[in-house]
N, C-alpha and C positions, 0 to 999 in steps of 0.2 A: 504494500500500500504506500508507494512512494512515486516520485516523478523525475524522469531523466532530465539531466541538464540540457539536453538537446531541445526540450520544450519548456524550460523553466520560466522564461519571461511571461508566456501566456498563462501558465498554470498559476503562478503567484498572484497575478492580478485577478484571475478568475476566482481564486479561493477567497481573497479579501472581499470581493463583491458578494460572494455567496454567503459569507459569514457575517456580513454587515459590521466589519470591524472599525469603520470610520465613525468618529464621534459626531453627533448631530446636536443642533441647538446652540445658539450663541446670543450674546447681548453685551452692550457696553456698560450697563448699570445693573447687573444682577444683584439681588439681595440674598445672601446666604442665611438660611434659617435652620437651626438644629431641631430635630424632632426625635421623639422616641418611637418605638414600634407601633404603639397605639395611634400615633399621629399619622400613620399611613393607612388607616382603616378606610378612608374615602378614596383610595387609589384602586387601580386595576393591576392585575398581575399578568405578565406575558411569559409563558414557558416556551423556550426555543431549544431545539435539539439539533445540533450540527454533527453530521456524520460524513466527513469528506475523506475519501480514500484516494491517495495520490500514488502515482506510479514511479517507483525508483527515486524517491527524494525523502529526506528526513521529514518526519511529520511536522507540519506547520503548527505553530501555537494556535490553539482553539479549533483545530480541525475535527477533534472528537470531544465535544463539550456540550454540557447541559447548562443553560443560563435561565435564571428566573429574574425578571426585571419589573420594578415598580414603575408605574406611569409618573410623569413629572407633575409638579404642583401647578405649573402654568403661570402665565404673566411674567413678571420680573422677579419672582421668588424662586430660589433654587434651594431645595432642602438637603440637609446632610443628616444621615442617621447617627444617633448617639452611639458611642462605643458600648460594647458588651452584648450586642445582638449576635446570636448564632444561627446558622442554617444547616440543615442536614438533608441528605438525599438517601432515602431508605436507611436512615441511621448513620450514614457516612458523612463526615464533616465536609461542608462546602466553604469556599472562600467568599467572604462577604466584602463587597465594595460599598462604602458608606455613601458615595455620591458627594455632591457639592460643587462649588465653583472652582474651576481650574483655569488659571490665567497664563499658563506656560506657553501657549501657542501665540501669544501676542494679543489675544482678545479673550474675553471671558467665555468659557464653555460651561454649560450646566451638565455635569456628569450624573447619570441616573444611579439610583440605589439598586443594587442587584447582588446576586450570589451565583457562583458558577462552580462546576465540577468537571474536571478533565477525566475522562474514563478510558479504560483499555478496551479497544474494539474487539480484540481477540478474546478477551475474557467475557465480554458480553455476548459474542457470537456462540460461545459454548453453553449459554444458558437459555432456557425458554423465555419468551416475552413475559415481562413482569410489570405490574403497575408501579409507577414512580410516585413516592410520597415525599414532598418537600415541606419542611417545617421550619419556620422562623420563630425564635423565642428570645425573650429578654428577661432580666432579673425581676421585673414586675409581675410576671406571670402571663403577660400578653403572648398569644400564639396566633400565627397566621399560617394556614395550611392550604396546599393545593395538591391534589392527587390526579395524575394523568394515566389514562388507561394504556397499559402495555408500552409505556414510554421507555422502560429499560429494555431495549432490544436493539440488536444490530440490524440496520436496514441494508438492503442490497437490491441490485437488479440481476435477476437470475440469468446467467449465461454470459454477461459482459466480460467477466474475467477470463472466459475460455475462448473468446473470439480472436482469431489470428488474421483473418482476411475479410475484406468487404469488397463486393463487386459493384462497379458503377451502374446505376440504373436499377439496382435491386433494393427491395425493402426488407427491413429487419425489425423484429419485435423482441422486447425484453419485459419480463414481469417483475414488478415491484414486490419485494418481500419485506414483511409478512403480506401474503396475498389477500388477506381480509381487509386491507386498507385501500381506500380509493384515492388516486392521485388528484390533488387539487391543481397542480401545475407540473409541467415537465418540459425538458428540452434536451437537445443533443447537439454537439459541435465536433468538428474535425479541424485539427491544426497540423499542417504539413511540417515535416522536419525542416528546421532552418528558416521557417517562415514566421512572420509576426502577424499574419492575417488569419483569423479564425473563420471557418465556414460554418454558419448557423444552419442547421438542417431543419426542414419542415417536418413537424411531428404531429401525431394524433394521439389521443388518449382514449382508452376504453377500460373504465374501472381502474385497475392497477397496472395496466399494460401500456407501454409506450411503443409507437411504431414510427420509423423514419425511413426515408428513401435516400440513398447516396446519389448526389447529383451526377448525371451522365457526363457532364463536361468537366468534372473534377479531375485534376491531374493525377496520374498514377504515381504514387510515392508512399513513403512511410508516414503515417499520421498518428496523432494522439487523439483517440476517441474519448469524449467526455459525455456521460449520460447522467442527468440529474433530475430530481423530482422532489416534490413537497406534498405532505398530507396534513390535513387538519387534525389535531389531536382531540381526543374526547376527554372532557373534564368530568371526573367522578366525584370530586369533593372540592369545595372552595369556601374557606371560612376566614373571617377576619378582615376581608377587603370587599370592595363593591362587586367585583367580578373577576373571573380568570379565563384565559384562553391559551391556546398553544399550537405550535406547528412542529413537525418533524421534517428536517431537510436531509437529503442524502445525495451525494454525487460520487462517481467513481470513474477511473480512467483506465484505458488499455491502449497500448501501442499496437496498431494494426497496419496491414499492407493493403492499400487501396489499389485495385486492379481493374 
C-alpha cells in the first residue's frame, strides 16, 4: 500500500485533496473563547474515515485515520476546548486537538476542535466490521458520544489490487467492500508514467459497484490507476450534541499497463 516515485507528484496532491488536509476558515479579528465540553453541546459532530492505500510509497500522514470534528461557533468567535478532555475510539485513546486561533500563517485561522486516531489497515483488515464508538469526556462528568455502524472496517475495491493490464476501449467494474454499503460518490483516474496530466475516467455507479471505460485514444504506456469512493455512514447513537453525521472514504492505486 505505497506509491512509486515515478508517480509521486500526482499521488501526493491527490491524497491531500482526498483527505481535506488544508485548513479552512480565516479572519483578521477572530475572538478566541475557551469552552468546556458542555459548551459544545449546541454543535454538530462530523465523523470522517480516511482509508487511502498508496502504491510503493511510505504511508502519508493521515492516510489511514478516523477524525471526529466539532462544527465551528460561527461569526468572529473561535472556540478553544479546555484542557483535560479525553476521547476514545472503542476504548482506545485518540489524540485531541483543542482548536482555537492560529496566526502562524500570517493571518488568523480558526482551527476546529477535533480528535483523531491513526489505525493499522492490516490489523483492521483481519477483523470483521465492527461498530465504532467515540466518547469525549471531561472531569465534570460531561460525555459526548457518537456510534457509527461498522465504521471499524477496512474498505477496498474488490479486484483492483490484482489488475495488471487495461485495454483501451474496454470497460471494467470493481465492487466496493463491504458490499452492503452503497456508494455515494466514486471516481477513477489514470496517470501515465512520467506525466503530470491525470486522465479522469467517466464512471457509473450501481449500488456499491463502480464501472469505467478506458479511453480508446489513451496512449499505450504504464499508468497509475486510482479508484476511489465514499459512502454515507449510518449513525447508531448521538448524545451530547445537536446532531452527528459521517462518511467513509477509500481510495487505492495499482500500476497497470494500458494497451
